C-alpha positions, 0 to 999 in steps of 0.5 A: 852880266854872268851866266847862271842855271838854277834847278828848279827840280831834279826828280825823274816820274815823280818827285821825292818829298821836299823835291820837285820833277824836272826844271831848269831856269837858264840866265844869259846876258840878260835874257831868261830860258826856262827848260821844263816845268815838271811837277813841284816847279812852278811855285820854286820859279815864281819865288826865283822870279819874284812874281806870282804873275811869272813875270821876267821869262823870256821864253820856254822850251819843253823837251817833250809831254810827259807830266813829269817834264811839263805838268806845271807848264799849265800852272804857268798858264793861268799865272800869265792869263789870269794874272798879268796879261800881255806879250805871249811868250814863246814856247818850243816844244813838241806838238804833243805838248800843246796838245796835252796843255790845251787839252788841261784847259777846259774853259778856252783852249784858245787862250793857251794861244794868247798866252804862249806862241808854240814853236814846233822842235825838233826844228831848224834852228832858231834865232833865241835872244842871245842865243841859237837854239839847236834840237834833235829827236832822242829815243823816248816813248814819245816825240821829244827833242834833245836841246843845245843853246849856244851864245858867245862864249857859252853853249849848254845841252839838254838830252832830257829823257832818252835811250842811249843814242849816236846823237847824244854826243853831238848835242853835248859836243864841247858844251860848257855844261851838258845836262843828262838824266841819270835815271839810274831806275835800277837802283829801286827795281821799279815794280812796273816793267820798264820796257825797252831801254829808253832811259840812261843810267849815270855811267852812260850818261858819263860816257855821253859827256866823255865822248862829247867833250862836254866840258862840265856834267850835270846829272839830273832826273834821279828815280825817286829815293836813289842814292845820287852820290852812287850815280855821281861815282858811277859818272866818274868812273867813265867821266873826267870833268867835273860831275855835278848832281842836280838839287832843288835850288842849285846854281851854276855859274857859267860865265 
């Protein structure tokens, strides 16, 4: 069975019209992992699954508690709780994610534990279906985890939101696909001060992928209304491998 990554959402902060925020589905050897569920990703996930009750998910990974990466996790909880109660799905995430999720469930926060079996990130490596799940903390405003998923003949790395960090090279070392944010906030000059640099530019994403020796680079987490081709060009200036640009519905064949 072939492996693939499907992009559910590609925006950072909030979604452009017709798009969604961070969300991905990784499929390998019949095992399906959802990675992040930001604004607007749930309906796309349910369409992919062909199930309003979200049947067909083996595990969920959420990088951190910012809503553009996890808010639709609450919708997934409701789909599983009301749609078809069954065995809890493993949820790998920093503690802040599960706390925020339970804070959204006013009726019975304990129901979350019946739907999602939380395992903390970052942590020692987990065995996750055919994958070995490794994680590490990367700099951002809240606790969060970059992840590396390795199976026989396949490695996928996901940085999520981060500033420049030496750990990016280890996370993406020789990965078949590195999924790296390219917020390029400079393109839009946000009206609110951004504080310290805790997001990457596309050029920095390319530099990280080059240093890691990643085979392919997927740029994502674009600031709304950015010129994505400009971001691709910027990454290509420093990275010689294939540079892909995330877009909703994009399917990348991995093997």
